[in-house]
N, C-alpha and C positions, 0 to 999 in steps of 0.2 A: 450238268449233264454233258456227257461227251457226245458232241454232234458229229465228229469224224468217225467213220466206221469202215472197216475193211471186211469184205465178204458180203454174203447175202443175209438180209434180215427176213425173218418170218413175219407174217402178218401180225401175229400175236406180239412179237417183239416191237414192231413198229407202233402198234396200238398202245402198248405200254409206255413207249417213249412219248407219244402224242399226249397221253393222259397226264404226263408230268409237266407239260408246257403251261405257262401262264395263260389265263383266259384270252387276253388280247392276241397272243400268238396262235392260239387255237382258232380264233375267228379269222385271222389272216390266212391260216392254212386252209380253212374251210372255203374262203373266198377264192383262193388260188385253185383249189380242186374243182370248184364250181365253174370257174372260167375255163379250165382245161376241158371239162366235160362238155361245156357249151361249144367251145371251139371245135372239139372233136365231132360233135353231132352236126354242127354247121358244115364242117368240111365234108362229112359223109353225105349230107343232104345235097350240097353243091355238086359233088361228084356224081350223084345219082341223076342229076339233070343233064349232064354231058352236053352242055351248050357253051362251047368256047366262043361262039360269035355273039353271045348275049352281053350287052353293055348297059351302062347306066342310062344312056339316051333312049335305048329301046325300051327299057323298063319304064322310064318316065312317060314315053308315048303311050304305052299300053295302059298305064294307070290313068292317064288323062282320058283316054278313050273310054274306059270303063266308067269313069266319073261322069262323062258327058252322057253316056247311055242311061245311067241311073237318074240323072237330072231330067232327061227327056221323058223318062217313064213316070216321073213324079214320085218315085218311091226310093227312099234312101233309108238304109238300115242304120240305126243309131242305138247305142247301148248307154243307158243312164244308170249310174250306180246309185247306191242309197243316198249318198251325199247330195247328188243333184235333186233327187226326189224331195229330200228334206228341205233343201233350199227353195224348191218350187212351192212346197206347201206352206212354209212360214215366211218366205221373203217376197220381195217385189221384183227382183232382178230378172226372174224367169217368167214374168207374167205373160209374155207372148206365147209361151209354151201352151197355155190353156187354149188359145185360139187355134193353134195347130192341132191339138187333140180334138177339140170340138168340131173342127172342119173335116176331120178324117185324114189330114195330111200325115198325122202320126197315129199309128196303130199300136196300142199298148199290148205287149205280150209279156207274160210273167212266167217264171219257173220256180219250182220249189227246190 
């Protein structure tokens, strides 16, 4: 396939060319497009904050402050995926989890 092209390609022409690529190159192209989309969305999000004086140290301080407040309140939100629940049910490594659930330190919330 001729990869050097002069002029503008229509979407249909580009799509036709992409369909001719080997599978591994299609995957690489997909990953690159995803990275570009994520970069674009992140750039847009950061611009919307308009906080030039925000730095990593400030973020770290705020995160630590929120953590301390959560610990003081005794309520921490944790999400357990299916693998954790299965490990809890059939294994012994998460046995302490039962005492947290029984004591009310962990409130089980489910969704469908």
